[in-house]
PQR file of N, CA, C, O and H, with PARSE charges and radii, in Angstrom:
ATOM      1  N   MET A   1      -9.914 -13.986  -6.579 -0.4000 1.5000
ATOM      2  CA  MET A   1      -8.646 -13.593  -6.089 -0.0000 2.0000
ATOM      3  C   MET A   1      -8.307 -12.392  -5.791  0.5500 1.7000
ATOM      4  O   MET A   1      -8.789 -11.493  -6.480 -0.5500 1.4000
ATOM      5  N   LEU A   2      -7.432 -12.065  -4.737 -0.4000 1.5000
ATOM      6  CA  LEU A   2      -7.230 -10.630  -4.330 -0.0000 2.0000
ATOM      7  C   LEU A   2      -6.069 -10.233  -5.007  0.5500 1.7000
ATOM      8  O   LEU A   2      -5.078 -10.961  -5.049 -0.5500 1.4000
ATOM      9  H   LEU A   2      -7.040 -12.795  -4.178  0.4000 1.0000
ATOM     10  N   TYR A   3      -6.118  -9.119  -5.545 -0.4000 1.5000
ATOM     11  CA  TYR A   3      -5.170  -8.020  -6.083 -0.0000 2.0000
ATOM     12  C   TYR A   3      -4.770  -6.684  -5.142  0.5500 1.7000
ATOM     13  O   TYR A   3      -5.564  -5.801  -4.817 -0.5500 1.4000
ATOM     14  H   TYR A   3      -6.924  -8.527  -5.511  0.4000 1.0000
ATOM     15  N   PRO A   4      -3.787  -6.731  -4.894 -0.5600 1.5000
ATOM     16  CA  PRO A   4      -2.714  -7.195  -5.520  0.2800 2.0000
ATOM     17  C   PRO A   4      -2.298  -8.766  -4.496  0.5500 1.7000
ATOM     18  O   PRO A   4      -2.817  -8.953  -3.395 -0.5500 1.4000
ATOM     19  N   ALA A   5      -1.463  -9.588  -5.025 -0.4000 1.5000
ATOM     20  CA  ALA A   5      -1.524 -10.948  -4.785 -0.0000 2.0000
ATOM     21  C   ALA A   5      -0.536 -11.124  -3.488  0.5500 1.7000
ATOM     22  O   ALA A   5       0.521 -10.533  -3.708 -0.5500 1.4000
ATOM     23  H   ALA A   5      -1.042  -9.436  -5.919  0.4000 1.0000
ATOM     24  N   GLN A   6      -0.558 -11.717  -2.288 -0.4000 1.5000
ATOM     25  CA  GLN A   6       0.535 -11.936  -1.133 -0.0000 2.0000
ATOM     26  C   GLN A   6       1.826 -11.462  -1.715  0.5500 1.7000
ATOM     27  O   GLN A   6       2.552 -10.541  -1.339 -0.5500 1.4000
ATOM     28  H   GLN A   6      -1.417 -12.198  -2.110  0.4000 1.0000
ATOM     29  N   ASN A   7       1.956 -12.308  -2.735 -0.4000 1.5000
ATOM     30  CA  ASN A   7       3.451 -12.739  -3.179 -0.0000 2.0000
ATOM     31  C   ASN A   7       4.104 -11.192  -3.289  0.5500 1.7000
ATOM     32  O   ASN A   7       4.927 -10.637  -2.562 -0.5500 1.4000
ATOM     33  H   ASN A   7       1.366 -13.056  -3.041  0.4000 1.0000
ATOM     34  N   GLU A   8       3.302 -10.652  -4.668 -0.4000 1.5000
ATOM     35  CA  GLU A   8       3.566  -9.556  -5.158 -0.0000 2.0000
ATOM     36  C   GLU A   8       4.011  -8.256  -3.986  0.5500 1.7000
ATOM     37  O   GLU A   8       4.956  -7.486  -4.158 -0.5500 1.4000
ATOM     38  H   GLU A   8       2.633 -11.102  -5.259  0.4000 1.0000
ATOM     39  N   LEU A   9       3.102  -8.249  -2.819 -0.4000 1.5000
ATOM     40  CA  LEU A   9       3.375  -7.743  -1.115 -0.0000 2.0000
ATOM     41  C   LEU A   9       4.600  -7.969  -0.958  0.5500 1.7000
ATOM     42  O   LEU A   9       5.256  -7.052  -1.451 -0.5500 1.4000
ATOM     43  H   LEU A   9       2.334  -8.874  -2.679  0.4000 1.0000
ATOM     44  N   LYS A  10       5.339  -8.901  -0.421 -0.4000 1.5000
ATOM     45  CA  LYS A  10       6.254  -9.473  -0.351 -0.0000 2.0000
ATOM     46  C   LYS A  10       7.118  -9.486  -0.709  0.5500 1.7000
ATOM     47  O   LYS A  10       8.063  -9.777   0.024 -0.5500 1.4000
ATOM     48  H   LYS A  10       4.806  -9.646  -0.020  0.4000 1.0000
ATOM     49  N   ASP A  11       7.328  -9.145  -2.199 -0.4000 1.5000
ATOM     50  CA  ASP A  11       8.690  -8.721  -2.607 -0.0000 2.0000
ATOM     51  C   ASP A  11       8.873  -7.568  -1.980  0.5500 1.7000
ATOM     52  O   ASP A  11      10.002  -7.488  -1.496 -0.5500 1.4000
ATOM     53  H   ASP A  11       6.560  -8.909  -2.795  0.4000 1.0000
ATOM     54  N   SER A  12       7.934  -6.285  -1.734 -0.4000 1.5000
ATOM     55  CA  SER A  12       8.384  -5.118  -1.344 -0.0000 2.0000
ATOM     56  C   SER A  12       8.764  -5.134  -0.259  0.5500 1.7000
ATOM     57  O   SER A  12       9.896  -4.670  -0.124 -0.5500 1.4000
ATOM     58  H   SER A  12       7.017  -6.350  -2.127  0.4000 1.0000
ATOM     59  N   ILE A  13       8.070  -5.641   1.005 -0.4000 1.5000
ATOM     60  CA  ILE A  13       8.043  -5.769   1.980 -0.0000 2.0000
ATOM     61  C   ILE A  13       7.975  -7.265   2.860  0.5500 1.7000
ATOM     62  O   ILE A  13       6.937  -7.733   3.329 -0.5500 1.4000
ATOM     63  H   ILE A  13       7.150  -6.017   0.895  0.4000 1.0000
ATOM     64  N   ASN A  14       8.644  -7.569   2.909 -0.4000 1.5000
ATOM     65  CA  ASN A  14       9.066  -8.911   3.625 -0.0000 2.0000
ATOM     66  C   ASN A  14       7.807  -9.239   4.700  0.5500 1.7000
ATOM     67  O   ASN A  14       7.144 -10.107   4.132 -0.5500 1.4000
ATOM     68  H   ASN A  14       9.487  -7.189   2.529  0.4000 1.0000
ATOM     69  N   SER A  15       7.340  -9.010   5.674 -0.4000 1.5000
ATOM     70  CA  SER A  15       6.826  -8.907   6.722 -0.0000 2.0000
ATOM     71  C   SER A  15       5.405  -8.725   6.671  0.5500 1.7000
ATOM     72  O   SER A  15       4.941  -7.584   6.684 -0.5500 1.4000
ATOM     73  H   SER A  15       7.878  -8.305   6.135  0.4000 1.0000
ATOM     74  N   LYS A  16       4.749  -9.627   6.619 -0.4000 1.5000
ATOM     75  CA  LYS A  16       3.097  -9.541   6.433 -0.0000 2.0000
ATOM     76  C   LYS A  16       2.648  -8.275   7.585  0.5500 1.7000
ATOM     77  O   LYS A  16       2.046  -7.301   7.132 -0.5500 1.4000
ATOM     78  H   LYS A  16       5.126 -10.553   6.609  0.4000 1.0000
ATOM     79  N   TYR A  17       2.960  -8.335   9.053 -0.4000 1.5000
ATOM     80  CA  TYR A  17       2.705  -7.472  10.260 -0.0000 2.0000
ATOM     81  C   TYR A  17       2.956  -6.219   9.151  0.5500 1.7000
ATOM     82  O   TYR A  17       1.996  -5.689   8.590 -0.5500 1.4000
ATOM     83  H   TYR A  17       3.449  -9.126   9.421  0.4000 1.0000
ATOM     84  N   LEU A  18       4.101  -5.880   8.943 -0.4000 1.5000
ATOM     85  CA  LEU A  18       4.621  -4.549   8.279 -0.0000 2.0000
ATOM     86  C   LEU A  18       3.828  -4.265   7.223  0.5500 1.7000
ATOM     87  O   LEU A  18       3.467  -3.089   7.161 -0.5500 1.4000
ATOM     88  H   LEU A  18       4.880  -6.311   9.398  0.4000 1.0000
ATOM     89  N   ILE A  19       3.394  -5.099   6.249 -0.4000 1.5000
ATOM     90  CA  ILE A  19       2.417  -4.412   5.162 -0.0000 2.0000
ATOM     91  C   ILE A  19       1.317  -3.924   5.901  0.5500 1.7000
ATOM     92  O   ILE A  19       0.877  -2.775   5.943 -0.5500 1.4000
ATOM     93  H   ILE A  19       3.687  -6.054   6.298  0.4000 1.0000
ATOM     94  N   VAL A  20       0.982  -4.801   6.398 -0.4000 1.5000
ATOM     95  CA  VAL A  20      -0.176  -4.466   7.172 -0.0000 2.0000
ATOM     96  C   VAL A  20      -0.836  -3.189   7.804  0.5500 1.7000
ATOM     97  O   VAL A  20      -2.009  -2.831   7.906 -0.5500 1.4000
ATOM     98  H   VAL A  20       1.340  -5.735   6.364  0.4000 1.0000
ATOM     99  N   THR A  21       0.658  -2.503   8.287 -0.4000 1.5000
ATOM    100  CA  THR A  21       0.714  -1.501   9.435 -0.0000 2.0000
ATOM    101  C   THR A  21       0.947  -0.253   8.108  0.5500 1.7000
ATOM    102  O   THR A  21       0.383   0.839   8.185 -0.5500 1.4000
ATOM    103  H   THR A  21       1.611  -2.795   8.205  0.4000 1.0000
ATOM    104  N   THR A  22       1.713  -0.569   7.112 -0.4000 1.5000
ATOM    105  CA  THR A  22       2.301   0.360   6.159 -0.0000 2.0000
ATOM    106  C   THR A  22       0.963   0.698   5.325  0.5500 1.7000
ATOM    107  O   THR A  22       0.798   1.852   4.929 -0.5500 1.4000
ATOM    108  H   THR A  22       2.171  -1.456   7.049  0.4000 1.0000
ATOM    109  N   ALA A  23      -0.220  -0.539   4.994 -0.4000 1.5000
ATOM    110  CA  ALA A  23      -0.861   0.023   4.272 -0.0000 2.0000
ATOM    111  C   ALA A  23      -2.105   0.755   4.968  0.5500 1.7000
ATOM    112  O   ALA A  23      -2.863   1.560   4.428 -0.5500 1.4000
ATOM    113  H   ALA A  23      -0.086  -1.476   5.316  0.4000 1.0000
ATOM    114  N   ALA A  24      -2.144   0.300   6.269 -0.4000 1.5000
ATOM    115  CA  ALA A  24      -2.855   1.245   7.309 -0.0000 2.0000
ATOM    116  C   ALA A  24      -2.382   2.459   6.810  0.5500 1.7000
ATOM    117  O   ALA A  24      -2.684   2.970   5.732 -0.5500 1.4000
ATOM    118  H   ALA A  24      -1.528  -0.354   6.708  0.4000 1.0000
ATOM    119  N   LYS A  25      -1.577   2.913   7.709 -0.4000 1.5000
ATOM    120  CA  LYS A  25      -1.077   4.144   7.393 -0.0000 2.0000
ATOM    121  C   LYS A  25      -0.936   4.716   6.535  0.5500 1.7000
ATOM    122  O   LYS A  25      -0.925   5.931   6.732 -0.5500 1.4000
ATOM    123  H   LYS A  25      -1.331   2.498   8.585  0.4000 1.0000
ATOM    124  N   ARG A  26      -0.752   4.252   5.141 -0.4000 1.5000
ATOM    125  CA  ARG A  26      -0.773   5.026   3.681 -0.0000 2.0000
ATOM    126  C   ARG A  26      -2.424   5.252   3.321  0.5500 1.7000
ATOM    127  O   ARG A  26      -2.701   6.204   2.592 -0.5500 1.4000
ATOM    128  H   ARG A  26      -0.762   3.265   4.981  0.4000 1.0000
ATOM    129  N   ALA A  27      -3.673   4.262   3.898 -0.4000 1.5000
ATOM    130  CA  ALA A  27      -4.680   4.170   3.766 -0.0000 2.0000
ATOM    131  C   ALA A  27      -5.131   5.769   4.549  0.5500 1.7000
ATOM    132  O   ALA A  27      -5.624   6.685   3.891 -0.5500 1.4000
ATOM    133  H   ALA A  27      -3.448   3.488   4.490  0.4000 1.0000
ATOM    134  N   ARG A  28      -4.920   5.840   5.669 -0.4000 1.5000
ATOM    135  CA  ARG A  28      -5.379   6.969   5.955 -0.0000 2.0000
ATOM    136  C   ARG A  28      -4.756   8.394   5.496  0.5500 1.7000
ATOM    137  O   ARG A  28      -5.514   9.350   5.329 -0.5500 1.4000
ATOM    138  H   ARG A  28      -4.519   5.096   6.204  0.4000 1.0000
ATOM    139  N   GLU A  29      -3.326   8.518   5.291 -0.4000 1.5000
ATOM    140  CA  GLU A  29      -3.015   9.618   4.338 -0.0000 2.0000
ATOM    141  C   GLU A  29      -3.797  10.083   2.807  0.5500 1.7000
ATOM    142  O   GLU A  29      -3.821  11.209   2.312 -0.5500 1.4000
ATOM    143  H   GLU A  29      -2.710   7.742   5.426  0.4000 1.0000
ATOM    144  N   LEU A  30      -4.386   8.857   2.289 -0.4000 1.5000
ATOM    145  CA  LEU A  30      -5.304   8.898   1.237 -0.0000 2.0000
ATOM    146  C   LEU A  30      -6.446   9.391   0.992  0.5500 1.7000
ATOM    147  O   LEU A  30      -6.951  10.046   0.080 -0.5500 1.4000
ATOM    148  H   LEU A  30      -4.367   7.941   2.692  0.4000 1.0000
ATOM    149  N   GLN A  31      -6.955   8.706   2.545 -0.4000 1.5000
ATOM    150  CA  GLN A  31      -8.272   9.459   3.182 -0.0000 2.0000
ATOM    151  C   GLN A  31      -8.244  10.962   3.450  0.5500 1.7000
ATOM    152  O   GLN A  31      -9.172  11.720   3.164 -0.5500 1.4000
ATOM    153  H   GLN A  31      -6.544   8.174   3.285  0.4000 1.0000
ATOM    154  N   GLU A  32      -6.920  11.378   4.112 -0.4000 1.5000
ATOM    155  CA  GLU A  32      -6.882  12.838   4.460 -0.0000 2.0000
ATOM    156  C   GLU A  32      -6.528  13.613   3.241  0.5500 1.7000
ATOM    157  O   GLU A  32      -7.355  14.475   2.942 -0.5500 1.4000
ATOM    158  H   GLU A  32      -6.166  10.763   4.344  0.4000 1.0000
ATOM    159  N   TYR A  33      -5.646  13.520   2.587 -0.4000 1.5000
ATOM    160  CA  TYR A  33      -4.933  14.149   1.067 -0.0000 2.0000
ATOM    161  C   TYR A  33      -5.355  13.121   0.010  0.5500 1.7000
ATOM    162  O   TYR A  33      -4.657  12.188  -0.389 -0.5500 1.4000
ATOM    163  H   TYR A  33      -4.975  12.820   2.829  0.4000 1.0000
ATOM    164  N   PRO A  34      -6.624  13.435  -0.394 -0.5600 1.5000
ATOM    165  CA  PRO A  34      -6.765  12.512  -1.797  0.2800 2.0000
ATOM    166  C   PRO A  34      -5.961  12.763  -2.482  0.5500 1.7000
ATOM    167  O   PRO A  34      -5.596  11.794  -3.147 -0.5500 1.4000
ATOM    168  N   ASP A  35      -5.348  13.845  -2.714 -0.4000 1.5000
ATOM    169  CA  ASP A  35      -4.500  14.386  -3.613 -0.0000 2.0000
ATOM    170  C   ASP A  35      -3.721  13.704  -3.737  0.5500 1.7000
ATOM    171  O   ASP A  35      -3.495  13.398  -4.908 -0.5500 1.4000
ATOM    172  H   ASP A  35      -5.645  14.633  -2.174  0.4000 1.0000
ATOM    173  N   SER A  36      -2.989  13.162  -2.834 -0.4000 1.5000
ATOM    174  CA  SER A  36      -1.520  12.852  -2.870 -0.0000 2.0000
ATOM    175  C   SER A  36      -1.408  11.280  -3.475  0.5500 1.7000
ATOM    176  O   SER A  36      -0.458  10.645  -3.018 -0.5500 1.4000
ATOM    177  H   SER A  36      -3.172  13.411  -1.882  0.4000 1.0000
ATOM    178  N   LEU A  37      -2.380  10.485  -4.578 -0.4000 1.5000
ATOM    179  CA  LEU A  37      -1.912   9.557  -5.174 -0.0000 2.0000
ATOM    180  C   LEU A  37      -0.925   9.741  -5.772  0.5500 1.7000
ATOM    181  O   LEU A  37      -0.520  10.806  -6.237 -0.5500 1.4000
ATOM    182  H   LEU A  37      -3.151  11.001  -4.949  0.4000 1.0000
ATOM    183  N   LEU A  38      -0.223   8.232  -5.832 -0.4000 1.5000
ATOM    184  CA  LEU A  38       0.960   8.190  -6.605 -0.0000 2.0000
ATOM    185  C   LEU A  38       0.916   7.365  -7.485  0.5500 1.7000
ATOM    186  O   LEU A  38       1.996   7.199  -8.052 -0.5500 1.4000
ATOM    187  H   LEU A  38      -0.551   7.366  -5.454  0.4000 1.0000
ATOM    188  N   LEU A  39      -0.111   6.621  -7.925 -0.4000 1.5000
ATOM    189  CA  LEU A  39       0.121   5.658  -9.504 -0.0000 2.0000
ATOM    190  C   LEU A  39      -1.308   6.545  -9.912  0.5500 1.7000
ATOM    191  O   LEU A  39      -2.258   7.080  -9.340 -0.5500 1.4000
ATOM    192  H   LEU A  39      -0.989   6.756  -7.464  0.4000 1.0000
ATOM    193  N   ASP A  40      -0.660   6.263 -11.630 -0.4000 1.5000
ATOM    194  CA  ASP A  40      -2.288   6.902 -12.684 -0.0000 2.0000
ATOM    195  C   ASP A  40      -2.978   5.724 -12.855  0.5500 1.7000
ATOM    196  O   ASP A  40      -3.768   5.868 -13.788 -0.5500 1.4000
ATOM    197  H   ASP A  40       0.112   5.828 -12.094  0.4000 1.0000
ATOM    198  N   GLU A  41      -3.035   4.631 -12.377 -0.4000 1.5000
ATOM    199  CA  GLU A  41      -4.476   4.013 -12.276 -0.0000 2.0000
ATOM    200  C   GLU A  41      -4.654   2.962 -11.310  0.5500 1.7000
ATOM    201  O   GLU A  41      -3.736   2.150 -11.194 -0.5500 1.4000
ATOM    202  H   GLU A  41      -2.394   4.514 -11.619  0.4000 1.0000
ATOM    203  N   TYR A  42      -5.599   2.854 -10.655 -0.4000 1.5000
ATOM    204  CA  TYR A  42      -5.583   1.860  -9.578 -0.0000 2.0000
ATOM    205  C   TYR A  42      -7.197   0.906  -9.938  0.5500 1.7000
ATOM    206  O   TYR A  42      -8.220   1.429 -10.380 -0.5500 1.4000
ATOM    207  H   TYR A  42      -6.345   3.514 -10.749  0.4000 1.0000
ATOM    208  N   ARG A  43      -7.077  -0.092  -9.708 -0.4000 1.5000
ATOM    209  CA  ARG A  43      -8.088  -1.129  -9.656 -0.0000 2.0000
ATOM    210  C   ARG A  43      -9.148  -1.026  -8.408  0.5500 1.7000
ATOM    211  O   ARG A  43     -10.313  -1.410  -8.509 -0.5500 1.4000
ATOM    212  H   ARG A  43      -6.246  -0.517  -9.349  0.4000 1.0000
ATOM    213  N   SER A  44      -8.602  -0.470  -7.246 -0.4000 1.5000
ATOM    214  CA  SER A  44      -9.531  -0.551  -6.521 -0.0000 2.0000
ATOM    215  C   SER A  44     -10.015   0.991  -5.814  0.5500 1.7000
ATOM    216  O   SER A  44      -9.293   1.928  -5.471 -0.5500 1.4000
ATOM    217  H   SER A  44      -7.656  -0.157  -7.164  0.4000 1.0000
ATOM    218  N   LEU A  45     -11.003   0.901  -5.770 -0.4000 1.5000
ATOM    219  CA  LEU A  45     -11.596   2.004  -5.502 -0.0000 2.0000
ATOM    220  C   LEU A  45     -11.628   2.724  -3.807  0.5500 1.7000
ATOM    221  O   LEU A  45     -11.922   3.856  -3.422 -0.5500 1.4000
ATOM    222  H   LEU A  45     -11.589   0.140  -6.049  0.4000 1.0000
ATOM    223  N   LYS A  46     -11.198   1.526  -3.093 -0.4000 1.5000
ATOM    224  CA  LYS A  46     -10.943   1.892  -1.592 -0.0000 2.0000
ATOM    225  C   LYS A  46      -9.536   2.560  -1.671  0.5500 1.7000
ATOM    226  O   LYS A  46      -8.760   2.691  -2.618 -0.5500 1.4000
ATOM    227  H   LYS A  46     -10.959   0.607  -3.405  0.4000 1.0000
ATOM    228  N   ASN A  47      -9.448   3.014  -0.103 -0.4000 1.5000
ATOM    229  CA  ASN A  47      -8.193   3.711   0.415 -0.0000 2.0000
ATOM    230  C   ASN A  47      -7.298   2.687   0.489  0.5500 1.7000
ATOM    231  O   ASN A  47      -6.164   2.860   0.044 -0.5500 1.4000
ATOM    232  H   ASN A  47     -10.078   2.908   0.666  0.4000 1.0000
ATOM    233  N   VAL A  48      -7.670   1.482   1.057 -0.4000 1.5000
ATOM    234  CA  VAL A  48      -6.835   0.083   1.754 -0.0000 2.0000
ATOM    235  C   VAL A  48      -6.162  -0.350   0.579  0.5500 1.7000
ATOM    236  O   VAL A  48      -4.972  -0.050   0.479 -0.5500 1.4000
ATOM    237  H   VAL A  48      -8.592   1.342   1.419  0.4000 1.0000
ATOM    238  N   GLY A  49      -6.697  -0.989  -0.310 -0.4000 1.5000
ATOM    239  CA  GLY A  49      -6.766  -1.318  -1.643 -0.0000 2.0000
ATOM    240  C   GLY A  49      -5.541  -0.409  -2.503  0.5500 1.7000
ATOM    241  O   GLY A  49      -4.431  -0.813  -2.849 -0.5500 1.4000
ATOM    242  H   GLY A  49      -7.663  -1.233  -0.228  0.4000 1.0000
ATOM    243  N   GLN A  50      -6.132   0.897  -2.705 -0.4000 1.5000
ATOM    244  CA  GLN A  50      -4.988   1.771  -3.407 -0.0000 2.0000
ATOM    245  C   GLN A  50      -3.907   1.854  -2.711  0.5500 1.7000
ATOM    246  O   GLN A  50      -2.884   2.054  -3.366 -0.5500 1.4000
ATOM    247  H   GLN A  50      -7.034   1.225  -2.425  0.4000 1.0000
ATOM    248  N   ALA A  51      -3.776   1.737  -1.254 -0.4000 1.5000
ATOM    249  CA  ALA A  51      -2.427   1.482  -0.405 -0.0000 2.0000
ATOM    250  C   ALA A  51      -1.715  -0.045  -1.075  0.5500 1.7000
ATOM    251  O   ALA A  51      -0.561  -0.076  -1.501 -0.5500 1.4000
ATOM    252  H   ALA A  51      -4.607   1.574  -0.722  0.4000 1.0000
ATOM    253  N   LEU A  52      -2.451  -1.006  -1.068 -0.4000 1.5000
ATOM    254  CA  LEU A  52      -2.004  -1.786  -1.184 -0.0000 2.0000
ATOM    255  C   LEU A  52      -1.368  -2.522  -2.372  0.5500 1.7000
ATOM    256  O   LEU A  52      -0.736  -3.577  -2.414 -0.5500 1.4000
ATOM    257  H   LEU A  52      -3.389  -0.980  -0.722  0.4000 1.0000
ATOM    258  N   GLU A  53      -1.768  -1.546  -3.434 -0.4000 1.5000
ATOM    259  CA  GLU A  53      -1.579  -1.501  -4.818 -0.0000 2.0000
ATOM    260  C   GLU A  53      -0.010  -0.697  -4.897  0.5500 1.7000
ATOM    261  O   GLU A  53       0.930  -1.232  -5.486 -0.5500 1.4000
ATOM    262  H   GLU A  53      -2.281  -0.688  -3.400  0.4000 1.0000
ATOM    263  N   GLU A  54       0.112   0.612  -4.239 -0.4000 1.5000
ATOM    264  CA  GLU A  54       1.424   1.296  -4.360 -0.0000 2.0000
ATOM    265  C   GLU A  54       2.699   0.232  -3.355  0.5500 1.7000
ATOM    266  O   GLU A  54       3.900   0.107  -3.591 -0.5500 1.4000
ATOM    267  H   GLU A  54      -0.652   1.047  -3.761  0.4000 1.0000
ATOM    268  N   ILE A  55       2.051  -0.264  -2.470 -0.4000 1.5000
ATOM    269  CA  ILE A  55       3.049  -1.189  -2.113 -0.0000 2.0000
ATOM    270  C   ILE A  55       3.753  -1.811  -2.781  0.5500 1.7000
ATOM    271  O   ILE A  55       4.974  -1.731  -2.915 -0.5500 1.4000
ATOM    272  H   ILE A  55       1.075  -0.162  -2.279  0.4000 1.0000
ATOM    273  N   ALA A  56       2.508  -2.947  -3.577 -0.4000 1.5000
ATOM    274  CA  ALA A  56       2.739  -3.664  -4.857 -0.0000 2.0000
ATOM    275  C   ALA A  56       3.773  -3.707  -5.824  0.5500 1.7000
ATOM    276  O   ALA A  56       4.348  -4.645  -6.377 -0.5500 1.4000
ATOM    277  H   ALA A  56       1.516  -3.013  -3.468  0.4000 1.0000
ATOM    278  N   ALA A  57       3.896  -2.250  -5.916 -0.4000 1.5000
ATOM    279  CA  ALA A  57       4.292  -0.783  -7.177 -0.0000 2.0000
ATOM    280  C   ALA A  57       5.521  -0.410  -6.845  0.5500 1.7000
ATOM    281  O   ALA A  57       6.221   0.168  -7.675 -0.5500 1.4000
ATOM    282  H   ALA A  57       3.429  -1.488  -5.467  0.4000 1.0000
ATOM    283  N   HIS A  58       6.070  -0.742  -5.311 -0.4000 1.5000
ATOM    284  CA  HIS A  58       7.421  -0.347  -4.659 -0.0000 2.0000
ATOM    285  C   HIS A  58       7.331   1.221  -4.896  0.5500 1.7000
ATOM    286  O   HIS A  58       8.256   1.927  -5.297 -0.5500 1.4000
ATOM    287  H   HIS A  58       5.501  -1.212  -4.636  0.4000 1.0000
ATOM    288  N   LYS A  59       5.820   1.704  -4.518 -0.4000 1.5000
ATOM    289  CA  LYS A  59       5.759   3.504  -4.516 -0.0000 2.0000
ATOM    290  C   LYS A  59       5.848   3.821  -3.061  0.5500 1.7000
ATOM    291  O   LYS A  59       6.163   4.971  -2.758 -0.5500 1.4000
ATOM    292  H   LYS A  59       5.068   1.130  -4.192  0.4000 1.0000
ATOM    293  N   VAL A  60       5.615   2.962  -2.137 -0.4000 1.5000
ATOM    294  CA  VAL A  60       5.733   3.152  -1.055 -0.0000 2.0000
ATOM    295  C   VAL A  60       6.372   1.766   0.066  0.5500 1.7000
ATOM    296  O   VAL A  60       6.151   0.562   0.193 -0.5500 1.4000
ATOM    297  H   VAL A  60       5.359   2.027  -2.383  0.4000 1.0000
ATOM    298  N   GLN A  61       7.275   2.825   0.726 -0.4000 1.5000
ATOM    299  CA  GLN A  61       8.177   1.936   1.546 -0.0000 2.0000
ATOM    300  C   GLN A  61       8.288   1.931   2.981  0.5500 1.7000
ATOM    301  O   GLN A  61       8.473   3.060   3.435 -0.5500 1.4000
ATOM    302  H   GLN A  61       7.454   3.803   0.623  0.4000 1.0000
ATOM    303  N   ALA A  62       8.215   0.748   4.073 -0.4000 1.5000
ATOM    304  CA  ALA A  62       7.780   1.023   5.336 -0.0000 2.0000
ATOM    305  C   ALA A  62       8.876   1.369   5.793  0.5500 1.7000
ATOM    306  O   ALA A  62       9.985   0.987   5.418 -0.5500 1.4000
ATOM    307  H   ALA A  62       8.064  -0.169   3.703  0.4000 1.0000
ATOM    308  N   LYS A  63       8.575   2.237   6.768 -0.4000 1.5000
ATOM    309  CA  LYS A  63       9.923   2.891   7.420 -0.0000 2.0000
ATOM    310  C   LYS A  63      10.331   2.160   9.237  0.5500 1.7000
ATOM    311  O   LYS A  63       9.659   2.364  10.249 -0.5500 1.4000
ATOM    312  H   LYS A  63       7.675   2.547   7.072  0.4000 1.0000
ATOM    313  N   LEU A  64      11.447   1.423   9.144 -0.4000 1.5000
ATOM    314  CA  LEU A  64      11.411   0.996  10.565 -0.0000 2.0000
ATOM    315  C   LEU A  64      11.832   1.986  11.778  0.5500 1.7000
ATOM    316  O   LEU A  64      12.557   2.936  11.481 -0.5500 1.4000
ATOM    317  H   LEU A  64      11.992   1.257   8.323  0.4000 1.0000
ATOM    318  N   GLN A  65      11.398   1.816  13.217 -0.4000 1.5000
ATOM    319  CA  GLN A  65      11.982   3.052  13.981 -0.0000 2.0000
ATOM    320  C   GLN A  65      12.919   1.830  15.086  0.5500 1.7000
ATOM    321  O   GLN A  65      12.743   0.626  15.272 -0.5500 1.4000
ATOM    322  H   GLN A  65      10.809   1.045  13.459  0.4000 1.0000
ATOM    323  N   ASP A  66      13.744   2.629  15.545 -0.4000 1.5000
ATOM    324  CA  ASP A  66      14.672   1.846  16.354 -0.0000 2.0000
ATOM    325  C   ASP A  66      13.868   1.929  17.670  0.5500 1.7000
ATOM    326  O   ASP A  66      14.291   1.380  18.687 -0.5500 1.4000
ATOM    327  H   ASP A  66      13.887   3.607  15.394  0.4000 1.0000
TER
END
């Protein structure tokens, strides 16, 4: 089973597309600035997994542009 689960992610951001784009953007930020971690502990070692964990923990919010 994948962690975090899809329903945990959809509690934070309602759109699958928005989850993916937000996670990708946050993963790039984590790669560029490794000291910008928002959680104390992560289950995942990879940036994308860490970004998804931050989204599930409501630490990262999607920005909608007009």
